[in-house]
C-alpha positions in Angstrom: -185.5 4.9 35.1 -188.8 3.2 36.0 -189.9 0.7 33.4 -193.7 0.0 33.2 -194.7 -3.4 31.9 -197.5 -4.3 29.5 -200.2 -6.8 30.4 -198.4 -9.4 28.2 -195.1 -8.8 30.0 -196.9 -9.1 33.4 -198.3 -12.4 32.2 -194.8 -13.7 31.4 -193.7 -12.5 34.9 -196.5 -14.4 36.5 -195.2 -17.6 34.7 -191.7 -16.9 36.0 -193.0 -16.3 39.5 -195.1 -19.5 39.6 -191.9 -21.4 38.8 -190.4 -19.7 41.8 -193.4 -20.5 44.0 -193.3 -24.2 43.1 -189.6 -24.4 43.7 -190.0 -22.7 47.1 -192.6 -25.3 48.0 -190.1 -28.1 47.3 -187.4 -26.3 49.2 -189.6 -25.7 52.2 -190.3 -29.5 52.3 -186.6 -30.2 52.2 -185.7 -27.8 55.0 -185.5 -30.5 57.7 -183.1 -31.3 60.5 -179.9 -32.7 59.1 -180.1 -31.1 55.6 -177.4 -28.7 54.7 -178.0 -25.4 53.0 -175.9 -26.7 50.1 -178.4 -29.6 49.8 -181.2 -26.9 49.3 -179.1 -25.1 46.7 -178.7 -28.3 44.7 -182.4 -28.9 44.8 -183.0 -25.4 43.5 -180.3 -25.9 40.8 -182.0 -29.2 39.7 -185.4 -27.4 39.5 -183.9 -24.7 37.2 -182.4 -27.4 35.0 -185.6 -29.4 34.9 -187.6 -26.3 34.0 -185.1 -25.0 31.4 -184.6 -21.8 33.3 -181.6 -19.7 34.4 -180.8 -18.2 37.7 -180.6 -14.4 38.2 -178.6 -15.0 41.5 -175.8 -17.1 40.2 -172.9 -14.8 39.2 -174.7 -11.6 40.2 -171.8 -9.4 41.4 -170.0 -12.7 41.9 -172.6 -14.5 44.0 -171.8 -18.2 43.9 -175.1 -20.0 44.2 -178.7 -20.1 42.8 -180.3 -19.7 46.3 -179.9 -17.5 49.4 -180.3 -19.5 52.7 -180.4 -17.2 55.7 -180.4 -19.2 59.0 -181.5 -17.7 62.4 -179.6 -14.4 62.9 -178.8 -14.1 59.2 -181.1 -11.5 57.7 -180.5 -12.0 54.0 -178.0 -13.3 51.4 -176.8 -16.3 53.3 -174.5 -18.4 51.0 -175.4 -22.1 50.9 -172.7 -24.3 52.4 -172.0 -27.9 53.0 -170.9 -26.8 56.5 -174.2 -25.3 57.5 -176.4 -28.2 58.7 -180.0 -27.4 59.7 -181.1 -28.4 63.2 -184.4 -28.7 65.0 -185.6 -25.3 66.1 -183.7 -23.3 63.4 -185.5 -20.8 61.1 -184.3 -20.3 57.6 -185.1 -17.7 55.0 -185.1 -19.1 51.5 -184.8 -16.6 48.7 -185.0 -17.8 45.1 -185.4 -16.4 41.6 -185.6 -17.5 38.0 -185.2 -16.0 34.5 -188.0 -17.0 32.2 -188.4 -15.7 28.7 -186.1 -12.8 29.6 -188.0 -11.8 32.8 -187.1 -12.3 36.4 -189.3 -14.0 39.1 -188.3 -13.4 42.7 -189.8 -14.5 46.0 -188.7 -15.5 49.5 -190.2 -17.1 52.6 -188.9 -18.0 56.1 -189.8 -21.4 57.5 -189.1 -23.3 60.7 -187.0 -26.4 60.8 -188.9 -29.1 62.7 -190.5 -27.9 65.9 -189.5 -24.2 66.6 -189.9 -22.0 69.7 -193.1 -19.9 70.0 -191.1 -16.7 69.8 -189.6 -17.8 66.5 -193.0 -18.7 65.1 -194.4 -15.4 66.2 -191.6 -13.6 64.3 -192.3 -15.6 61.2 -196.0 -14.9 61.5 -195.5 -11.1 62.0 -193.1 -10.9 59.1 -195.4 -12.8 56.8 -198.3 -10.4 57.7 -196.0 -7.4 57.3 -195.6 -8.5 53.6 -199.4 -8.6 53.3 -199.6 -5.1 54.8 -197.1 -4.0 52.2 -199.1 -5.5 49.4 -202.3 -3.9 50.6 -200.5 -0.5 50.7 -199.3 -0.9 47.1 -202.3 0.8 45.5 -202.2 2.6 42.2 -201.7 6.3 43.0 -200.1 5.7 46.3 -196.5 6.6 46.9 -193.6 4.3 47.6 -193.2 5.7 51.1 -196.8 4.8 51.9 -195.7 1.1 51.8 -192.8 1.7 54.1 -195.0 3.7 56.5 -197.5 0.9 56.7 -195.0 -1.8 57.2 -193.0 -0.1 59.9 -196.2 1.0 61.8 -197.4 -2.6 61.8 -194.1 -4.2 62.8 -193.2 -1.7 65.5 -196.7 -2.0 67.0 -195.8 -5.7 67.4 -192.6 -4.6 69.1 -190.2 -5.9 66.5 -187.7 -4.0 64.3 -187.7 -3.3 60.6 -184.3 -3.7 58.8 -183.4 -0.5 57.0 -180.2 -1.5 55.2 -182.0 -3.7 52.6 -185.1 -2.7 50.7 -187.5 -3.9 48.1 -187.2 -2.9 44.4 -188.6 -2.8 41.0 -188.2 -5.9 39.0 -188.5 -6.9 35.3 -185.9 -7.9 32.8 -183.4 -7.1 35.5 -183.6 -8.4 39.1 -183.2 -4.9 40.5 -184.9 -2.0 38.8 -186.2 1.4 40.1 -187.8 2.3 42.3 -186.3 1.2 45.6 -189.0 0.3 48.1 -187.9 0.8 51.7 -189.8 -1.0 54.5 -189.8 2.1 56.6 -191.0 5.7 56.0 -188.5 7.6 53.9 -189.6 11.1 53.1 -187.8 11.2 49.8 -189.4 8.0 48.5 -192.2 9.9 46.7 -192.5 7.9 43.5 -196.1 7.2 42.6 -197.2 3.6 42.0 -198.6 3.4 38.5 -200.3 0.6 36.7 -197.6 -1.5 34.9 -195.0 -1.2 37.7 -193.8 -4.5 39.1 -192.1 -4.4 42.5 -190.5 -7.0 44.7 -191.8 -6.2 48.2 -189.7 -7.8 50.9 -189.9 -6.8 54.6 -187.1 -8.1 56.8 -187.9 -8.1 60.5 -185.8 -8.7 63.6 -186.8 -9.8 67.1 -184.1 -7.5 68.5 -182.8 -4.2 67.2 -182.8 -3.2 63.6 -179.1 -2.9 63.0 -177.2 -5.3 60.8 -173.7 -5.9 59.4 -172.3 -7.9 56.6 -169.7 -10.6 57.2 -166.3 -10.9 55.6 -167.7 -13.0 52.7 -169.3 -9.7 51.4 -172.8 -11.2 51.3 -174.1 -12.6 54.5 -175.9 -10.0 56.5 -176.6 -10.7 60.2 -178.2 -8.9 63.1 -175.8 -6.9 65.2 -177.3 -8.3 68.4 -177.5 -11.9 67.1 -181.3 -11.9 67.4 -183.5 -13.9 65.0 -184.5 -12.3 61.7 -187.2 -13.3 59.2 -187.8 -12.3 55.5 -190.7 -12.7 53.2 -190.9 -11.5 49.6 -193.5 -11.4 46.7 -193.3 -10.0 43.2 -196.3 -7.7 42.9 -197.8 -6.0 39.8 -199.6 -2.7 40.2 -202.7 -2.7 38.1 -205.6 -0.3 37.7 -207.6 -2.6 40.0 -205.0 -2.8 42.7 -201.9 -4.9 43.5 -201.7 -8.4 42.1 -199.3 -10.9 43.6 -197.5 -12.7 40.8 -195.5 -15.2 43.0 -198.4 -17.2 44.3 -201.4 -18.8 42.6 -204.3 -16.4 41.9 
């Protein structure tokens, strides 16, 4: 069931998402050579405590942390660890969420650690722009598959691959609501975008082929060919005047 939000509910979701935005800024600054992904998770946990918020990630189907940290070939859902130390030239996807006044905020970005290779920076740039393409396609009256068609056309024109195993989604009082929002054209994804719908748009893009698999921990998804992957996400409200990104300042 698709749950449309009122203007007041969307205002609360903006508050939630601005907490996410500010925390991601702090995490990006902390993603330096020598830091562990566990260090980043502790920073995120401290931010939650300081802000009086809860995590929608911690305990979700048994997930053990408040943050997802996906390094290099990890596509999404990398589990923070004291054993994973960032090094110069890595890229890391940082995915974070909060629960604020009963509503979920969710956003992600991929950043470089120190000086990174031009190919890695190009991947980050294309994936960030793919998210902007998705946002522009999320117009009231459009269909969900219009978003996927726009994203995949953009990414493939740049000669990268769109991950198909993981998709965007509706979001509200629960982290995952209907509809699912693929980053590729899916004929059956014909749901109309209506004012009041809030969706988490999140393209995942690989330098190599699109195929992924999940490691034995049941969470960490990696590229089959060990190629680099990047991930960007914003929570976006569909309004009568067009899409409004909730997870960055207006």
